[in-house]
C-alpha positions in Angstrom: -10.3 -12.4 23.6 -10.8 -14.3 20.7 -13.5 -12.8 18.5 -14.6 -16.0 17.4 -11.1 -17.5 16.3 -9.9 -20.8 17.6 -6.2 -19.7 18.2 -5.0 -16.4 19.7 -2.0 -14.6 21.3 -1.2 -11.2 22.5 0.7 -8.5 24.4 -0.8 -6.6 26.6 -0.8 -2.4 26.2 0.7 -0.4 28.4 -2.0 2.1 29.1 -3.5 3.5 25.7 -0.2 2.7 24.1 0.8 -0.8 22.7 -0.1 -4.0 22.3 -0.2 -6.8 20.1 -2.7 -9.6 19.4 -3.1 -12.2 16.5 -5.5 -14.6 15.8 -6.1 -17.3 13.5 -8.5 -20.6 12.7 -7.3 -23.9 12.0 -7.1 -23.9 9.0 -4.3 -21.9 9.4 -0.8 -24.0 10.5 0.3 -21.4 12.9 2.6 -21.2 16.0 3.8 -18.8 18.2 7.2 -19.2 18.9 8.2 -15.9 20.5 6.3 -12.9 22.4 8.1 -9.6 24.1 6.4 -6.0 25.0 7.0 -4.5 21.2 6.7 -7.9 19.3 5.0 -11.1 18.4 6.7 -13.8 16.5 4.5 -16.6 14.4 5.4 -19.6 12.9 3.8 -19.9 9.4 3.5 -23.2 8.0 3.1 -23.1 4.7 3.2 -26.9 2.4 3.5 -25.5 -0.8 5.8 -22.2 -0.4 7.7 -23.3 2.4 7.8 -21.9 6.1 8.5 -18.4 7.1 8.3 -16.0 10.0 6.0 -12.9 10.5 6.6 -10.3 13.3 4.0 -8.2 14.6 5.9 -5.2 15.8 5.1 -2.1 18.1 8.2 0.4 17.9 8.7 2.1 21.3 7.7 5.5 21.5 10.9 6.9 22.9 13.4 7.6 20.7 16.2 5.9 22.9 14.2 3.0 23.9 13.6 2.2 20.2 16.9 2.4 19.3 17.6 -0.8 21.6 14.6 -2.6 20.3 16.3 -2.2 16.7 19.2 -3.9 18.0 17.0 -6.4 19.8 14.8 -7.3 16.8 18.0 -7.4 14.4 19.1 -10.4 16.6 15.8 -11.9 16.5 15.8 -11.9 12.6 19.0 -12.9 12.1 18.1 -16.0 14.7 15.2 -17.3 12.0 16.5 -19.5 9.5 13.9 -19.1 7.3 12.2 -16.1 5.8 10.3 -13.3 7.7 8.2 -10.9 7.0 7.6 -7.8 9.6 4.3 -5.7 9.8 3.3 -2.9 12.3 3.4 0.3 13.8 7.3 0.9 14.2 7.5 4.5 15.1 9.8 5.3 13.1 9.8 7.4 9.5 12.4 6.5 7.3 13.1 10.0 5.4 11.5 13.5 5.0 9.0 12.1 2.8 7.7 9.8 5.4 6.3 12.9 7.3 4.3 16.2 6.3 3.5 19.3 8.6 3.1 23.0 8.1 5.8 23.4 10.7 8.1 20.8 9.7 10.9 19.8 11.8 13.9 17.7 11.7 13.6 14.0 11.7 15.2 11.7 14.4 15.8 8.4 14.4 16.1 7.5 11.3 19.8 6.0 10.7 19.2 3.7 13.2 16.0 2.5 11.8 17.3 2.2 8.4 20.6 0.1 9.4 18.1 -2.4 10.8 16.8 -2.7 7.2 19.9 -2.5 5.6 22.0 -4.7 7.3 19.3 -7.8 7.4 18.6 -7.0 3.7 15.1 -6.2 4.4 12.5 -4.8 1.8 10.3 -1.9 2.4 7.4 -3.8 0.6 5.5 -0.8 -1.4 2.1 0.1 -0.5 -1.1 1.1 -2.2 -3.8 3.3 -1.3 -3.1 6.7 1.0 0.6 7.5 1.9 0.9 8.6 5.6 -0.5 6.1 8.0 -0.9 8.4 11.1 -1.9 11.6 12.0 -1.8 13.2 15.5 -5.7 14.3 14.7 -4.9 18.2 15.5 -6.2 21.0 12.8 -4.9 23.7 11.0 -0.9 24.8 11.4 -0.3 21.8 14.4 -1.8 19.0 12.2 1.0 16.0 11.4 1.1 12.9 9.4 3.6 10.5 9.3 4.1 7.2 7.7 4.9 4.8 10.8 3.3 1.4 9.6 5.0 -0.4 7.3 5.6 -4.1 5.9 9.2 -5.4 5.9 10.3 -8.7 4.3 13.6 -10.6 3.7 14.6 -11.1 -0.3 14.3 -14.8 0.2 10.6 -13.9 1.5 10.1 -11.9 -1.2 11.3 -14.3 -4.4 8.5 -16.8 -2.6 5.9 -14.3 -2.7 6.5 -11.6 -5.6 3.0 -10.9 -6.0 2.3 -9.8 -2.1 1.0 -6.5 -1.8 0.2 -4.1 1.1 -3.2 -1.6 1.0 -3.5 1.3 3.1 -6.9 2.2 4.0 -7.8 5.7 5.4 -7.6 6.9 8.7 -11.0 6.2 10.4 -11.7 5.7 13.7 -8.0 5.4 15.1 -5.2 7.8 15.0 -3.9 5.3 12.2 -4.3 3.7 8.9 -5.6 0.0 8.9 -3.1 -2.3 6.9 -4.3 -5.0 4.4 -1.4 -7.5 3.7 -1.9 -10.0 1.2 0.9 -12.7 0.1 -0.7 -13.5 -3.1 -2.3 -10.6 -4.9 -4.4 -11.2 -7.9 -3.2 -9.1 -10.2 -5.7 -7.4 -12.6 -5.7 -7.3 -16.3 -4.3 -3.7 -17.3 -6.7 -1.6 -18.9 -6.8 -0.8 -22.8 -4.6 2.1 -23.4 -7.0 5.2 -24.6 -5.9 6.4 -28.1 -6.6 9.3 -29.6 -6.9 9.3 -33.3 -4.8 11.5 -35.4 -7.7 11.3 -38.3 -10.1 12.9 -35.9 -8.5 16.3 -36.1 -9.4 16.2 -40.1 -13.1 16.0 -38.9 -15.0 19.8 -38.2 -17.4 17.7 -36.2 -14.4 17.4 -33.6 -14.9 21.1 -32.4 -18.5 20.7 -31.7 -18.2 17.5 -29.6 -15.4 18.1 -27.3 -16.8 21.4 -25.7 -20.0 19.9 -25.1 -18.9 17.2 -23.3 -16.2 19.1 -21.2 -18.9 21.5 -20.0 -21.2 18.5 -18.5 -21.5 19.5 -14.9 -19.7 17.7 -12.3 -19.2 17.2 -8.8 -16.4 16.9 -6.5 -12.9 18.2 -6.0 -11.2 20.3 -9.2 -9.0 17.4 -9.7 -12.0 14.7 -9.6 -13.7 17.3 -11.7 -10.8 17.2 -14.3 -10.3 13.6 -14.6 -14.3 13.0 -14.7 -14.5 15.5 -17.9 -11.5 13.6 -19.6 -13.4 10.2 -19.2 -16.5 12.3 -20.5 -15.0 13.7 -23.6 -12.9 10.3 -24.3 -16.1 8.1 -24.2 -18.1 10.6 -26.4 -15.6 10.7 -29.0 -15.3 6.8 -29.2 -18.9 6.4 -29.6 -18.4 9.1 -32.1 -15.9 7.8 -33.6 -17.6 4.2 -34.0 -20.9 5.5 -35.8 -18.7 7.6 -38.2 -15.8 5.4 -39.0 -16.7 2.3 -37.7 -13.5 0.2 -37.1 -10.5 1.9 -38.2 -8.5 -1.3 -38.1 -11.6 -3.0 -40.2 -10.9 -0.1 -42.8 -7.1 -0.9 -43.2 -7.7 -4.2 -43.6 -10.3 -3.8 -46.3 -8.0 -1.6 -48.0 -5.0 -4.0 -47.4 -7.2 -6.6 -49.5 -8.0 -4.2 -52.4 -4.4 -3.2 -52.8 
């Protein structure tokens, strides 16, 4: 199955579990250099940043087999003479922060997984979006959320791609979240910080503007409503300040010229 791509490689699933697949067009110079039941290994040729390896990973559902897989995977990583990145469903949490359930139970297997990360000097790439990447789709007291999907990169890989990003999208049709891994994220310019001017407190008009703006009807959750009301209040104050005080910085510059 190619889905319109010129090149592809994959590993068949075992029933409803597992299965790995990668596809790319001719504009990407990629070569498949290794495949097993639990991983695909791709060689990425990059004339600008230098070559590197990408592992597509699916950790074994059984704990005992998963620990064996970490040893095998560690040997493969150490055998790569270039920077590496690993992405996929590792079927393992790293700490209690990676799991949530009303009936919380102790986690298992985290020490061997962390050993794989520490011994190979891997970096757990910080993610944006939702935190937990898997849900058992149960309801009420039986629901479980876990962070099983992630991207791990070697330190030399991160030095080559310091702007790399990982976006975790909400769980939709699957029980896992889709991951969007970008090696060269465009950093958006920071928004201007909103400031509350002390001079506003000296104006009696302020006590009429804030309540009227705060009581504007909004929809959504209580947290969203509070954030929305804060923005509405500030926008009203900013517009009122422009009309009443013009540019404060302009007035300061005019006063300095007069002194």
